[in-house]
C-alpha positions as CSV (number, residue, x, y, z in Angstrom):
1,M,68.9,-41.3,47.2
2,T,65.9,-43.5,46.8
3,T,66.6,-46.9,45.2
4,T,64.2,-47.3,42.4
5,T,63.6,-49.5,39.4
6,H,63.3,-47.9,36.0
7,T,60.8,-50.1,34.2
8,G,61.1,-48.5,30.7
9,H,58.4,-47.5,28.3
10,A,57.6,-51.1,27.1
11,K,56.2,-52.0,30.5
12,A,54.3,-48.7,30.7
13,A,52.5,-49.4,27.4
14,L,48.8,-50.2,27.7
15,P,47.9,-53.8,28.3
16,T,46.3,-55.7,25.4
17,S,43.1,-55.9,27.3
18,L,42.6,-52.2,27.0
19,T,41.8,-52.1,23.3
20,P,40.4,-48.9,21.7
21,H,37.2,-50.9,21.0
22,R,36.9,-51.9,24.7
23,L,37.5,-48.4,26.0
24,A,35.1,-46.9,23.5
25,H,32.4,-49.4,24.6
26,L,32.8,-48.4,28.2
27,A,32.4,-44.7,27.2
28,T,29.0,-45.5,25.7
29,L,27.7,-46.2,29.2
30,V,27.9,-42.5,30.1
31,A,24.5,-40.9,30.4
32,A,25.0,-38.2,27.7
33,G,23.4,-37.0,24.5
34,A,24.5,-38.3,21.1
35,R,26.1,-35.0,20.3
36,A,27.8,-34.5,23.6
37,Q,31.2,-32.7,23.8
38,R,34.1,-35.0,24.5
39,V,36.9,-35.0,27.0
40,T,40.2,-36.9,26.8
41,T,42.0,-38.3,29.8
42,A,45.7,-39.3,30.0
43,S,47.5,-42.2,31.5
44,P,49.6,-41.1,34.5
45,Y,52.4,-43.6,33.6
46,T,53.2,-42.0,30.3
47,G,51.0,-38.9,29.8
48,A,49.6,-40.5,26.6
49,P,45.9,-40.1,25.8
50,L,43.8,-42.8,27.3
51,A,40.0,-42.3,27.2
52,D,37.7,-40.3,25.0
53,L,34.5,-39.7,27.1
54,P,31.3,-37.9,26.4
55,V,30.5,-35.0,28.8
56,S,27.1,-34.9,30.4
57,T,25.1,-31.7,30.4
58,P,22.8,-30.5,33.2
59,D,19.9,-31.7,30.9
60,D,21.5,-35.1,30.7
61,V,21.7,-35.3,34.5
62,E,18.1,-34.3,34.8
63,D,17.2,-37.0,32.3
64,A,19.2,-39.6,34.2
65,F,17.4,-38.7,37.4
66,A,14.0,-38.9,35.7
67,R,14.8,-42.4,34.4
68,A,16.1,-43.4,37.8
69,R,13.0,-42.2,39.5
70,A,10.8,-44.0,37.1
71,A,12.7,-47.2,37.7
72,Q,12.9,-46.9,41.5
73,A,9.5,-48.1,42.5
74,G,10.0,-51.3,40.5
75,W,13.4,-51.9,41.9
76,A,12.2,-51.3,45.5
77,A,9.4,-53.8,44.9
78,T,12.0,-56.4,43.8
79,P,12.4,-58.9,46.6
80,V,15.6,-58.6,48.6
81,A,16.4,-62.2,47.6
82,D,16.4,-61.2,44.0
83,R,18.7,-58.2,44.7
84,K,20.9,-60.6,46.6
85,R,21.3,-62.9,43.7
86,I,22.3,-60.0,41.4
87,M,24.8,-58.8,43.9
88,L,26.4,-62.2,44.4
89,R,26.7,-62.6,40.6
90,F,28.4,-59.2,40.5
91,H,30.7,-60.5,43.2
92,D,31.6,-63.5,41.1
93,L,32.1,-61.4,37.9
94,V,34.5,-59.0,39.7
95,L,36.7,-61.8,40.8
96,Q,36.5,-63.7,37.5
97,R,37.3,-60.6,35.4
98,Q,39.7,-58.9,37.8
99,E,42.5,-58.6,35.3
100,E,40.4,-56.1,33.3
101,A,39.8,-54.1,36.4
102,L,43.5,-54.2,37.5
103,D,44.6,-53.0,34.0
104,L,42.0,-50.2,34.0
105,M,42.9,-49.0,37.5
106,Q,46.6,-48.9,36.8
107,A,46.1,-47.2,33.4
108,E,43.8,-44.5,34.9
109,S,45.4,-43.9,38.3
110,G,49.0,-44.9,38.0
111,K,48.9,-47.1,41.1
112,T,50.6,-50.4,41.4
113,R,48.9,-53.7,40.7
114,R,49.2,-54.6,44.4
115,D,47.2,-51.5,45.4
116,A,44.7,-52.1,42.6
117,F,44.1,-55.7,43.8
118,L,43.1,-54.3,47.2
119,E,40.2,-52.6,45.5
120,V,39.1,-55.8,43.8
121,S,39.2,-57.5,47.2
122,D,37.3,-54.6,48.9
123,I,34.5,-54.7,46.4
124,A,34.2,-58.5,46.6
125,I,33.9,-58.2,50.4
126,T,31.5,-55.3,50.2
127,A,29.2,-57.0,47.7
128,R,29.1,-60.3,49.6
129,Y,28.5,-58.6,53.0
130,Y,25.6,-56.4,51.9
131,A,24.1,-59.2,49.7
132,R,23.9,-61.4,52.7
133,S,23.1,-58.7,55.3
134,A,20.4,-56.7,53.6
135,R,17.5,-59.0,54.4
136,R,18.3,-58.8,58.1
137,L,19.0,-55.1,58.2
138,L,15.8,-54.2,56.2
139,S,13.3,-56.6,57.7
140,P,10.6,-55.2,59.9
141,K,11.7,-54.9,63.6
142,R,9.3,-55.3,66.5
143,R,9.8,-52.5,69.0
144,K,8.5,-52.1,72.6
145,G,5.2,-50.4,72.5
146,A,4.0,-47.5,74.6
147,I,1.8,-49.9,76.7
148,P,3.0,-53.4,77.2
149,V,0.8,-56.0,75.3
150,L,-1.6,-53.3,74.2
151,T,0.6,-51.4,71.8
152,H,2.0,-53.4,68.8
153,T,4.9,-51.3,67.4
154,T,7.0,-52.1,64.3
155,E,9.9,-50.3,62.7
156,L,10.0,-50.4,58.9
157,R,12.7,-49.3,56.5
158,H,11.9,-47.7,53.2
159,P,14.5,-46.7,50.5
160,K,15.3,-42.9,50.2
161,G,14.5,-43.0,46.5
162,V,17.2,-41.8,44.2
163,V,20.7,-41.5,45.7
164,T,23.4,-39.2,44.2
165,V,26.9,-40.6,44.5
166,I,30.0,-38.4,43.8
167,S,33.1,-40.5,43.9
168,P,36.8,-39.6,43.6
169,W,39.7,-40.6,41.4
170,N,42.1,-42.1,43.9
171,Y,40.2,-45.4,44.6
172,P,38.0,-45.6,41.5
173,L,36.6,-49.1,42.1
174,S,36.2,-49.0,45.9
175,M,34.7,-45.6,46.0
176,A,32.4,-46.0,43.0
177,A,31.0,-49.5,43.5
178,G,31.5,-49.6,47.2
179,D,29.0,-46.7,47.9
180,A,26.5,-47.8,45.2
181,I,26.2,-51.4,46.5
182,P,24.4,-50.7,49.8
183,A,22.3,-48.0,48.2
184,L,21.1,-50.5,45.6
185,M,20.6,-53.3,48.1
186,A,18.4,-50.9,50.2
187,G,16.1,-50.5,47.2
188,N,17.3,-47.2,45.9
189,T,18.3,-46.2,42.4
190,V,21.6,-44.4,41.9
191,V,22.9,-41.6,39.7
192,Q,26.6,-41.3,40.0
193,K,29.3,-38.9,39.0
194,P,32.7,-40.6,39.1
195,D,35.8,-38.4,38.6
196,T,36.5,-38.0,34.9
197,Q,40.1,-39.2,35.3
198,T,39.1,-42.6,36.5
199,A,35.6,-42.9,35.0
200,L,36.5,-46.0,32.9
201,T,36.9,-48.1,36.1
202,A,33.6,-47.0,37.5
203,L,31.9,-47.7,34.1
204,W,33.5,-51.2,34.1
205,A,31.8,-51.8,37.5
206,L,28.5,-50.6,36.0
207,A,28.8,-52.9,33.0
208,L,29.4,-55.9,35.3
209,M,26.5,-55.0,37.5
210,R,24.2,-54.8,34.5
211,E,25.6,-58.1,33.2
212,A,24.8,-59.6,36.6
213,G,21.2,-58.6,36.1
214,L,20.7,-55.1,37.3
215,P,18.1,-53.2,35.2
216,A,19.8,-50.4,33.1
217,D,18.1,-47.4,34.7
218,V,18.7,-48.5,38.3
219,W,22.3,-47.4,38.3
220,Q,23.5,-44.7,35.9
221,M,26.6,-42.6,35.5
222,V,27.2,-39.1,34.3
223,V,30.6,-37.4,33.5
224,G,31.4,-33.8,33.9
225,R,32.9,-31.0,36.0
226,G,31.2,-30.2,39.3
227,A,31.0,-26.5,38.2
228,S,28.8,-27.6,35.3
229,I,26.6,-30.4,36.6
230,G,27.0,-30.2,40.4
231,D,23.7,-28.2,40.9
232,A,21.8,-30.8,38.8
233,L,23.3,-33.6,40.9
234,M,22.3,-31.9,44.1
235,A,18.8,-31.0,42.9
236,G,17.9,-34.5,41.5
237,G,18.6,-36.8,44.4
238,D,17.0,-37.7,47.7
239,Y,20.3,-38.4,49.4
240,M,23.9,-37.4,48.7
241,M,27.0,-39.6,49.2
242,F,30.2,-37.6,48.6
243,T,33.9,-38.4,49.0
244,G,36.3,-35.6,48.4
245,S,37.7,-32.4,49.9
246,T,36.5,-30.8,53.1
247,T,35.9,-27.5,51.2
248,S,33.6,-29.2,48.7
249,G,32.0,-31.3,51.5
250,R,31.0,-28.1,53.4
251,R,29.3,-26.7,50.3
252,I,27.4,-30.0,49.7
253,A,26.4,-30.2,53.4
254,R,25.0,-26.6,53.1
255,D,23.1,-27.4,49.9
256,A,21.7,-30.7,51.3
257,G,20.6,-28.9,54.4
258,E,18.8,-26.3,52.3
259,R,16.9,-29.1,50.5
260,L,16.4,-31.0,53.8
261,I,17.9,-34.2,52.4
262,G,20.5,-36.4,54.1
263,A,24.2,-36.5,53.2
264,S,27.1,-38.7,54.0
265,L,30.5,-37.1,53.5
266,E,34.0,-38.6,53.7
267,L,36.4,-35.7,53.5
268,G,40.0,-34.8,54.1
269,G,42.4,-36.1,56.7
270,K,45.8,-35.5,58.3
271,N,46.2,-39.0,59.8
272,A,48.6,-39.8,62.6
273,M,50.5,-42.9,63.5
274,V,51.8,-43.4,67.1
275,V,54.7,-45.7,67.8
276,L,54.8,-46.6,71.5
277,P,58.0,-47.1,73.5
278,D,57.6,-50.9,73.5
279,A,56.9,-51.3,69.8
280,D,58.8,-53.8,67.7
281,I,60.9,-51.4,65.6
282,D,61.2,-53.6,62.5
283,K,57.5,-54.4,62.4
284,A,56.6,-50.8,63.1
285,A,58.9,-49.5,60.4
286,A,57.4,-52.0,57.9
287,G,54.0,-50.9,59.1
288,A,54.9,-47.2,58.5
289,V,55.8,-48.0,54.9
290,A,52.4,-49.7,54.4
291,A,50.7,-46.8,56.1
292,C,52.3,-44.0,54.1
293,F,53.0,-45.1,50.6
294,P,50.2,-47.3,49.1
295,S,48.8,-45.6,45.9
296,A,51.6,-43.1,46.2
297,G,50.0,-41.8,49.4
298,Q,46.8,-40.8,47.5
299,L,44.6,-42.5,50.0
300,C,42.2,-40.8,52.4
301,V,43.3,-43.1,55.3
302,S,47.0,-43.0,54.7
303,I,49.4,-41.7,57.3
304,E,51.0,-38.2,57.0
305,R,52.1,-37.6,60.6
306,L,54.3,-40.1,62.5
307,Y,54.9,-39.7,66.3
308,V,57.7,-41.9,67.7
309,A,58.6,-42.4,71.4
310,D,61.9,-40.7,72.3
311,E,63.5,-44.0,73.5
312,I,63.3,-45.7,70.1
313,H,63.1,-42.7,67.8
314,D,66.5,-42.8,66.3
315,A,66.5,-46.6,65.7
316,F,63.0,-46.4,64.2
317,V,63.9,-43.5,61.9
318,T,66.9,-45.4,60.6
319,A,64.8,-48.6,59.9
320,F,62.0,-46.6,58.4
321,A,64.2,-44.5,56.1
322,Q,66.1,-47.6,54.9
323,R,62.8,-49.3,54.0
324,A,61.5,-46.3,52.2
325,R,64.7,-45.9,50.2
326,A,64.5,-49.5,49.1
327,L,61.1,-49.3,47.6
328,H,60.8,-50.2,43.9
329,L,59.2,-47.2,42.2
330,G,58.1,-47.6,38.6
331,A,55.4,-48.4,36.0
332,A,54.6,-52.0,35.4
333,Y,51.3,-53.9,34.7
334,D,52.3,-56.7,37.1
335,F,53.0,-57.1,40.8
336,S,56.7,-56.2,40.7
337,M,56.5,-52.6,41.9
338,D,56.2,-51.3,45.4
339,M,54.9,-47.8,44.5
340,G,53.5,-46.3,41.4
341,S,52.8,-42.8,40.1
342,L,50.8,-39.9,41.2
343,T,47.6,-39.5,39.2
344,T,47.3,-35.9,38.0
345,P,49.7,-33.0,37.3
346,S,47.9,-31.0,40.0
347,Q,48.7,-33.6,42.6
348,L,52.3,-33.6,41.6
349,D,52.3,-29.8,41.9
350,T,50.8,-30.1,45.4
351,V,53.3,-32.7,46.6
352,S,56.3,-30.8,45.1
353,S,55.2,-27.4,46.6
354,H,54.6,-28.9,50.0
355,V,58.0,-30.6,50.2
356,D,59.8,-27.6,48.6
357,D,58.2,-25.2,51.1
358,A,59.2,-27.4,54.0
359,V,62.8,-27.8,52.9
360,A,63.1,-24.1,52.3
361,K,61.9,-23.4,55.9
362,G,64.3,-25.9,57.4
363,A,62.9,-29.4,57.2
364,T,65.3,-32.3,56.8
365,V,64.8,-34.8,54.1
366,L,65.5,-38.3,55.4
367,A,64.4,-40.1,52.3
368,G,63.1,-39.1,48.8
369,G,62.2,-35.5,48.4
370,K,62.0,-35.1,44.6
371,A,60.1,-36.0,41.5
372,R,61.3,-38.7,39.1
373,P,60.6,-37.7,35.5
374,D,63.0,-40.3,34.4
375,L,60.4,-42.9,35.3
376,G,57.3,-41.0,34.0
377,P,55.7,-37.6,34.1
378,L,54.1,-37.9,37.6
379,F,56.4,-40.0,39.7
380,Y,57.6,-38.7,43.0
381,E,59.8,-40.5,45.5
382,P,58.5,-41.8,48.8
383,T,59.5,-39.0,51.1
384,I,60.2,-38.7,54.9
385,L,60.8,-35.3,56.5
386,A,62.0,-34.4,59.9
387,D,62.2,-31.0,61.7
388,V,58.8,-30.0,60.3
389,T,57.4,-26.9,62.1
390,P,54.0,-25.2,62.1
391,Q,55.3,-22.5,59.7
392,M,55.4,-25.2,56.9
393,T,52.3,-25.8,54.8
394,L,52.4,-29.6,55.2
395,F,52.5,-29.4,59.0
396,D,48.7,-29.3,59.2
397,H,47.5,-29.3,55.5
398,E,46.7,-32.6,53.8
399,T,49.3,-33.4,51.1
400,F,47.7,-36.5,49.7
401,G,50.9,-37.9,48.4
402,P,53.9,-40.1,49.4
403,V,55.1,-37.7,52.1
404,V,55.2,-38.2,55.9
405,S,56.5,-35.9,58.6
406,I,58.1,-37.6,61.6
407,Y,58.2,-36.3,65.2
408,R,59.5,-37.5,68.6
409,Y,57.5,-37.4,71.8
410,R,58.4,-38.0,75.5
411,S,55.2,-39.3,77.0
412,V,52.1,-41.1,75.8
413,D,49.9,-38.2,76.9
414,E,52.0,-35.9,74.7
415,A,51.7,-38.3,71.8
416,V,47.9,-38.4,72.1
417,A,47.7,-34.6,72.4
418,L,49.9,-34.2,69.3
419,A,48.0,-36.8,67.3
420,N,44.7,-35.0,68.2
421,A,46.0,-31.5,67.5
422,T,44.1,-31.3,64.1
423,P,40.6,-30.4,63.0
424,Y,40.6,-33.7,61.1
425,G,39.7,-37.1,62.5
426,L,39.6,-39.8,59.8
427,N,42.0,-42.6,60.6
428,A,44.9,-43.4,62.9
429,S,47.4,-46.1,63.7
430,V,49.0,-47.3,67.0
431,W,51.9,-49.7,67.3
432,G,53.1,-51.5,70.5
433,R,53.8,-54.9,71.9
434,N,51.4,-54.4,74.9
435,S,48.1,-54.9,73.1
436,A,45.9,-53.7,76.0
437,Q,48.0,-50.5,76.3
438,A,47.9,-49.9,72.5
439,R,44.1,-50.3,72.4
440,E,43.8,-47.9,75.3
441,V,45.8,-45.3,73.3
442,A,43.7,-46.0,70.3
443,R,40.5,-45.3,72.2
444,R,41.9,-41.8,73.1
445,L,42.6,-40.8,69.5
446,H,40.1,-38.5,67.8
447,A,39.5,-40.6,64.6
448,G,36.7,-42.5,63.2
449,T,38.9,-45.6,62.7
450,V,42.0,-46.5,64.6
451,N,44.2,-49.5,63.8
452,V,46.4,-51.3,66.2
453,N,49.6,-52.8,64.8
454,E,48.2,-52.2,61.3
455,A,48.0,-49.2,59.0
456,F,44.5,-48.9,57.8
457,A,43.4,-52.2,56.2
458,A,42.2,-53.8,59.5
459,A,39.6,-51.2,60.2
460,W,38.6,-50.6,56.5
461,G,38.3,-54.3,55.9
462,S,36.2,-54.9,58.9
463,I,33.2,-54.3,56.7
464,D,30.7,-55.1,59.5
465,A,31.9,-52.1,61.5
466,P,31.2,-48.4,60.5
467,M,33.9,-46.3,58.8
468,G,34.0,-42.5,58.6
469,G,35.4,-39.3,59.9
470,M,35.1,-37.0,62.9
471,G,35.5,-33.2,62.8
472,D,36.6,-31.8,59.4
473,S,36.9,-35.4,58.1
474,G,33.2,-35.6,57.5
475,I,29.8,-36.8,58.7
476,G,28.0,-40.2,58.2
477,R,29.5,-43.6,57.9
478,R,30.0,-46.3,55.2
479,H,30.2,-50.0,56.0
480,G,28.3,-51.9,58.6
481,A,24.6,-51.5,59.3
482,E,24.9,-47.7,59.1
483,G,26.4,-48.0,55.6
484,L,23.1,-49.4,54.4
485,L,20.5,-47.9,56.7
486,K,21.6,-44.4,56.0
487,Y,20.1,-44.9,52.5
488,T,16.7,-45.7,54.1
489,E,13.9,-43.8,55.9
490,A,12.8,-45.3,59.2
491,Q,9.0,-45.5,59.7
492,T,7.2,-46.5,62.9
493,V,3.8,-48.2,62.7
494,A,2.1,-48.4,66.1
495,H,-1.2,-50.3,66.5
496,Q,-3.0,-49.6,69.7
497,R,-5.4,-52.3,70.8
498,L,-8.2,-52.4,73.4
499,Q,-7.1,-49.4,75.6
500,G,-5.0,-46.3,74.9
501,F,-3.9,-43.4,77.0
502,T,-7.4,-41.8,77.3
503,P,-9.5,-43.0,80.2
504,P,-12.2,-45.5,79.5
505,R,-15.8,-44.5,79.8
506,G,-16.9,-43.9,83.4
507,I,-13.4,-43.0,84.7
508,E,-12.4,-39.4,85.4
509,H,-9.1,-38.1,84.0
510,E,-7.7,-37.5,87.5
511,Q,-8.5,-41.0,88.6
512,W,-7.0,-42.3,85.3
513,A,-3.8,-40.4,85.9
514,R,-3.5,-42.0,89.4
515,M,-4.0,-45.4,87.9
516,L,-1.4,-44.9,85.2
517,T,1.0,-43.5,87.8
518,R,0.7,-46.7,89.8
519,A,1.1,-48.8,86.6
520,F,4.3,-46.9,85.7
521,K,5.7,-47.5,89.2
522,T,4.9,-51.2,89.0
523,L,6.7,-51.5,85.6
524,R,9.7,-49.7,87.1
525,A,9.8,-52.1,90.0
526,L,9.5,-55.1,87.6
527,G,12.5,-53.8,85.6
528,V,10.4,-53.3,82.4
529,R,11.9,-50.9,79.9
């Protein structure tokens, strides 16, 4: 039985910062007509109504793109230094007003305050990094010319134009603002559709960015179902940034290909953690808790498969299960809880059905294994399963909840093969005392990011390095230089001076070819690239 803390309904009541007036004001930032239909969201902690949002129509989306396109030339002409000042003011406002963001994220997603604060930290790091890196990344670059000295070649970077961003509900600040920031710093305008369930958090970021000085039409948000406004979102933009399911990502990639526009897609995962024979058992068990249960497992880079060396398997399982059972589960708008709620009823249905299917087919529950309606409508215990087989749905399907399957292995080669036995390749984790060996295992794993003696924060937080998926986990990268340059078009300007590749007057083509051949051989001998 999982040890939990029942926080009671008093602590689950909305914080005083989330007044009806404040929530209504955020809703006015949605790009929608005055007579738009409305949609009501509910707080996961209690199921009570939370936000009343206008729903954008395809015409509203087209209008948002028209205004964004009209604003783009002026924004692109804004000096990078001015964009930097706006972004650094946004950075400061996020930190100064973080209590508002924490309250909103908890109210909309059901996550703990600890997990919500990681999003505040992430956006501060992202804003600061791109504010201070954009000038270097976007500045003209001299490139080696076709003919040394005679060819002056420059690489330029131009913004794509208008970027479409579709962001998910699970990390509503990180995924909304985090993808818009580099697009804006590159000189693009943005039309974004956050998930309706967590739109208030995204709108809060938009409000702060405008307060920091961003012109109103440069970043706009629409709200609505993909079935209604998805075609308009695809048709209006010059680049697509999408985070969501692999099924939806394939469709977006197909449509982007039809339009011959670029797309960056972070999709599903079935992430693995490998515990090596020399791992510190207590540290690895604590790391497994941090890898599997943040945001109730509703994290694209969280671990759902755990492979443990045979020599330490039993001791590790005991330590891991004890830690999972000791987690404090509940609703509280403070830092007291270890794990919060799932976000939507459909997610609770998925988690419950995956666990029930596994148990019915012979899986062993080592911790958790059931919903906790006594704590709130969408709570589910942190769950560890053993004896999971390929016949069970969760064996190779993403659960996206607080559920992990644990397996033993007998050799490192076997562990690598098991970890790689998936079409996904988003994130992985390796634990061991021998750092060199652990890094070598990490190098062999088929995943866009791999963390050694850490769950996911080390790679995700290394904002100067690219982050993204392999295989069915997506294409493209966020973070690092690629995270900004993907929102640009590269242009080469080559200025040929004095003499080109055609022979000068008085020299025959055959003689000219021999002269160039000797020149190429000389350059080769001199080590010239």
